[in-house]
N, C-alpha and C positions, 0 to 999 in steps of 0.2 A: 324638665331640662331637655334642651336640644343637643344634638351630636356635637356642634360646635362648642358648647358650654363644657361638655365632657372633655374634648380635646384641649380647650384652654386650660381647664384645671389640671388635666394630667401633664400638660407641657410645663406648666409652673412648677409642679412638684418635681418633675425631672430636672429642672434647672436649679432648684434649691439644693437637691442632693447630687451635686456634680461628681463626687468621687464614686459614690455608689452607681450612679448612672453610667459613667465611664466603664467601670468594671463589668457590670452586667452587659453593656453594649459589646465590649471586647469579647465576653463568652459567647454571646450569640453570634457575633461576627465571625469568630473562628469556626464555630459549628456549621453556619450556613455556607461560609466559603469552603469548607471541607466538602460539603455535599456537591456544591458547584464545580469544585476542581475535580471531584471524583467522576461526576457525570462528563464534564468536558475532557478529562483525561481518558476515559473510556471511550468516547465517541471519536476523539482525535486519533488515538492509537488504532482503533478499529478501521477508520477511514484510511489511515496511512498503510496499515497492514493490507487492507483490501487492494489498494493502489499498487503496492509492491508485489502482492500475490498475483494481481492481474498482469503485472509486467513480467514477473520471473516465472511464475507457474501457469500463467495464461489461463485463468479461471473462466474467462469469457470465450474460450476456444474449445472446439471438439476436434479430436483426432480420430481419424477413420483408417483402419488397418486393412490391407488387402488380404484376401484368403485364397491364395492360389491353389492350395490343396483341397479346396471344397469340391467334392465330385459333382454336385448339383450345378456349381457354377453361380448360384444365387448370391454367395457372399463376396463375389468379385466386383471390384470397383470398375465402372464403365463410364464413359463419357456421357451417356444418356442419363445415368444416375446423378452425375455431377450437375448436369444442366438442370435436373429436376430440383436438386438441393438448393441451387441458387435462386429458385423461386419461392423457397419456404419463407414464412414471415419471420422477421427479426434477424435474418441472415444478412450480414454485411458484405462478406467476401468469402470465396472458396478458392483454395489454392491446392493444386496437385503437386507432389514431389516424387521424383524419380532418381534414386541413387544411381549414379553413373560410375562411381569409383574414385579412387585416389590417383591423381596423375601429377607427373612433374612437369613444370613449365619453364621456359627460358624467355627472358626479356630481350628485346632487340640489341641491348648492349652487353648481353652475355651473363647477366645476373640470372640465378636459378632459384627455384623453391618448389613447393607442392602445394596442392589443395585438394579438397573433397569436392567433386563436381556434382552439382544437383541440377536437374532440369525442372523448371516451374515457370508459372506465368509471372514474368517480371513485373508486370504492372499491380501485382498484388502484394509486393514487398512491403510497401508503405502502409498498406491496410493492416498488415499483421505486425504493427509497432516497430518496424524498421525505419530508421532514419539514415539520411545519406550525409556522410561527412564531406564528401566531394562528389561532384557530378550528379548523374541521374540515370534515367531509363531512355534508351533510344529505340527506334524501330529497326535498326540495322540487324541483320541475320547473325552476323559474327560478333555482336556485342556481348560483353560479359560483366557481371557485377561481383565484385570480391568483398569478402569481409575485412574488417579493420585488421585482424590477425594476419591475413595473407600478404599485407604490406610489410610485415616484420621479417627480419633475419634473411633477406636475400643476398646471396653470395655468388661469386663466380667460381669456377672450378679450382683455380689457383688459391684463392683465399680458403676454400674449404680444405684443400690439402695442407696448407699452412696451419690451419686451426687444428686439424686432426693431429698433426705432428707435434704441436705445442702441447696438446693435452696428454699425449703419450709420454712426452718428456717431463712434464710437470703436472701431475694430477691432484694439486693442492686445492684447498678451499678457495684461495684467492683466484686461482686460475679458472675454477668453475664459475665464480661470480663474474669474471671478465667475459667468459664465453657466453654466459646467460645474458649479459648486457648486449653482446653482439646479436643475440637472437631477437632482441626486442627493438633493434635499430630500424627506423622507418625508411621506407624506400617509396619515392613518388611514382606510383603505378598509373595514376590517371592518364588516359589517352595513350598509354603505352600498348604496344603490340606484344601479345604473348603467343609463343609457339608451344602447342601441346601435342605430344605424340601419343598415339594410342596403340596398344598392343592388340593385334588382330589374331584371331584363332589360327589362321594359316601361318603366322610369324611366331608361334609359340615353341619353345624347345620340346623336342620329341623325348621319348623315354630313354633313348640312349645318350641324350645330351646334345644332339645335333639337331638343327632346325629343319623342319620338313620342307622348306621352300626358301628362296632368297628374295621374296617379295619385299619391297621397301616398306618400312613401317609408316602407316598412315599418320597424317598430321593435319592439324587445323590452326590457323592463325586467328586470334580473337583480338579485339580492341577493348580495353577497359574503359567503360563509359561511366561507371559509378563505384564508388567505395562507401561501404556502410560505416555508420558511426560506431565508435567504440562503446561496448556495453558499459553502463553506468556502474560505478562501485567496484569494478574489478581491476586489480593491478595489471601492468603490462606483462608480468611473467605468466599470467593465466590467460590472457587475451591472445598472446602469440601462439598458442596451441590451438586456437579456433581458426583453422585455415579453411574456409569455405568459399565457393564460387558458385554462382547461378547463371544459367543459360536458358534459353527459351525452350519450350517442349519440342518445337520443330528441330532446334539444333540438337536437342537430346536424342531424338529418333535418328538423326543423321549420324551422330556419334556411335550409337549402338549398331548401326548398319556398317559402319567402318570397322567395328569390333567383332562383326559377325555375331552379335547377340540379339538382334531383332527377332522378335517372335515369328515374322513372316506371314502373319494372318491378318495383318492390319490393325490388331488390337495393341493398345497401350498398356503396358504393365506398370501400374503405379505403385511406388513403395508405400506411400501413405497420402492422405489427403487431410488438410486443415480447414475447419470451418470457423469463421469469425462471426460471433454473435454480438448484437448491439449492446447487451447487458448480461451480466452473469445470472440475472434473475430469470432469463428466458432460455438459458442453457438447457434445462431439463426438457422444456417443451420441444426445442429443435432436436435434442437427442432422441426423444421418443419418435419423432417423425423420421429420423434417420434409421432407427432400428427397424421400422416398419418396411424399409427397403431391402431387409435381410443383410444389412452391413454391421460390421463389428466396430463399435465406436466407444470411446472413452473420454473422460474429462476430469479436471481437477476440482470439480464443484464440491466434492465431499471434503477437501481441505478447507475451503472456505466455510462450510457449515460447522466443521469442527473448530475452526478459528473463532467463529461467532459465539459458539457455546462457551469457549475459554474466556473470551473477553466479557461475556455476560456475568461469569462468576466473579471476574476481577472487579467489574464495575459494581457488582453486589457487595463485595467486601469493602471497597472504598466508600460506598454509600453507607454501609453499616458503621464504619469508623466515624463518618460524619454525624450520623445520628447519635452515636454515643457521646461525642462531644457536645451535641446540642442537649443531650440529657444532663450532662454535667452543668452546662450552662443554665438549664431551666431550674436546677436545684439552687443555683446562686440567686436567681430571680425569686424564687420563693422565699428564700431567707431574707433577701433585701426588701421585698414587699411586706413580709410578715414584720420585719423591724419598723417599716414605715408605718404599718397599722398600729403598732405598739406606740409609736412616737406621736401619732396623730389621734390618740384617743379622744382628747378634749375637742378637737375640730369635728370628729365624727359625732360625738355627743352633742355638741351645739347644733349640727346640721339636723339631727334627729329631733331635738327639741323645736327647731324652726319648721319642722314639718317634712324632712326628707324621709321617704320611705325606704325599705330594704332594697328594692330593685334599684333605686337611684344610687345607693351607697355601693352595691355590687357593680353596676355599670362603670361608676367613677373609677374603681380599682382595675377593672378589666380593661377599660379604654387606656388607662395609664400603662399597664403591662403591654398592651397592644402597641402603644407608641414606642415603648422600649424595644419590642421585637422588631418593629418597623425600622427603627434607627439602627439597630444591629444588622438587619438585612442590607440596608444601603451600604454600611461600612463593610459588610461581607462581600458584596459585589465588587467593591474597589479592592478589597484584600485578595479576592479570587484572580482578578485580573493581574494584579501585581505578581502573584504566585506564578501564574501561567508565563508571564513575561519573563520572570527570573529563570524559569526552567528552560524556555526557549533561548534565552541569552546563553545559558550554559551549554546547551545543544550546539548552538552555532559556534561557540568558542572552542569547545573541546571535541564535539562530534561530527563537525562539518567535513565532508568529503571534498574531493577536488573536481567534482563534476560541475561546479559553478552554480548548482541549484540551491535554492534557499533551504536551509536546514530547519526552518521553523515549522514544527509539525503539530504543536498543540494549540488548541483554540477553544473558545467557549461559545456555543451557539446561543442565538437569542432566546430560544425556548427554555434554556436552562435557568436564565435569570429569574422569570416568575416562579419557577419551582423552588429556587433557593429563598426567595422572598417569602413564599407561601410557608415554607418550614420555619423561617424565622418569626413571622407573625404568630403562627400557631403555637410555637414555643412560648412566646410572650403570653398569649391568651390563656393556654393551659396553666401556665406557671402563675398566672394571676388569679385562678379561680379560687384556691384555697384562701389566700389572703383576702379576697373579695368577700367570701362567705364569712370569714372570721370577723371581718370589719363590720358586716351588716348585723352581726349578732352582738355587737358591743353594747352594753347597757348604758344609756345616755346619762341618767343621773349619777350612776357609780363612777363614770369616766370624769364628769365634771367635779364631783366632790373630791376624788383623788388629786386632781389637778390643782 
C-alpha cells in the first residue's frame, strides 16, 4: 500500500466517526493552541517589556560618572576620552551633562516659573529617545530647549500672591485639587524669550546678612526653540514636576563664569556622560572598553537579564500547561482509537485474510491518528489566533492609555506555528501506537467468526 492509500483509508474512517473525530480534534486543538499561545504570550510580553525597559530604564545606554575626588585624575572625564568613546564600535551617540542648578525664569509677559538647567550637546537629545512636541534645535547661542513640564504652571506675581492667600484661607481638599490643576495648566513657551538671573559669588549674602557688594545680578535672555514631548503614560500631575531645560556646553561655560563657578583651568567639569549603544546586546562590550579608560560606568543591563530569566520561567510554566492539555487529549485519542479497533475487528480480520501484513495494519492506524493530530493542529492554529485577538481586544478596550499608541502587544510569530503543529501531530502519532499494535495482533479467524 502507498501513502496515499493509507491517507484515503484514514480519512474515510475519520469521516464515518464524525462525533469521535470532532471530540478528539477539539482536545488536540486546545492543547496545541495552549502551547502556541504560551509561546506567543511569552515572546510578546518579553518583546514589549524589553521595549518599555529600553525606553524607561534605558537598557541600551551607559552612564559614566565623573570622579573629581580621584587623586590620580585617571577617573576624571575629559574631552579627549569622550572623543575616543565616540569612535568605539556600536556607539551611536555620546552626550555630556553638566548640572548648572535650579533657576527662576521670567517670560517677556511677566509669567514666572523655574527649571533645572543642564548644559549638553543639544543635537544629541533626539538620539537619546527625546522627541519634540514643538520646535526643534537651532544653532543660535541663546537657544534653549525645555521639557514639557516646564510649560506648566506659569504664573505672574499677582496670581501667585492670590493663590497663596486662597490656600491660607481655605486649605480644603477641593482647594488643593483646584491649585493642582493650576500647576498643570499649559503655557505656550515656544519662541518666547526667557530672562534668567544667576546668583554670582560676589552677590551672595555675607555671614552678617548684608551683601558684600552692590553689583547687579547677572542675567541672560534665552529664546525657547524647542519643547520636548510629554513622557508617555505619565499623568500631568507627575509631569509638571519635571521642569528641565537644556542649553549648549558653550552657554553652560558662560553661565558658570557669570556665577564665578568656572574652574579657571580651561577644563570642563562634567556631571555625567551618557553613551547610546545601537543594541542592548552590545552594552557589555562597550562598557568593557569604557572601563579600560579608568572611567566609572554603569548600565541597567542586569535588569534586562533578570527580566529574561523571569519570562523564561513564565514561558516554561505556560508551555507545561499546554503539554498537560495535550496529554489529556492523547488519552482521549487512545480511547477513541481503541474503540475503533474493537469496532473494526471484522474489517481487520478480512484484511489479514486477504494478505495484509502486521506492518500495513499498524501503518493504517498510525496514519489515521496522524491525520487526527494534523486536523487538531490546524484547528489549534485558528484557535490560538482567536485567543490572541480576544486578549488584544480586551487590552485595547480596558488597558489603553491616552498616548494614542496601539495597545495591541500580543502576537504569534510564524516560527511558533510549526512548533504547535509538530506537537499536535506527535500527539496523534504517539496516541495511535497502542491501538495500532493491538489491531495488528487481532486474530483474523476469531474476529470473523465472532462477527
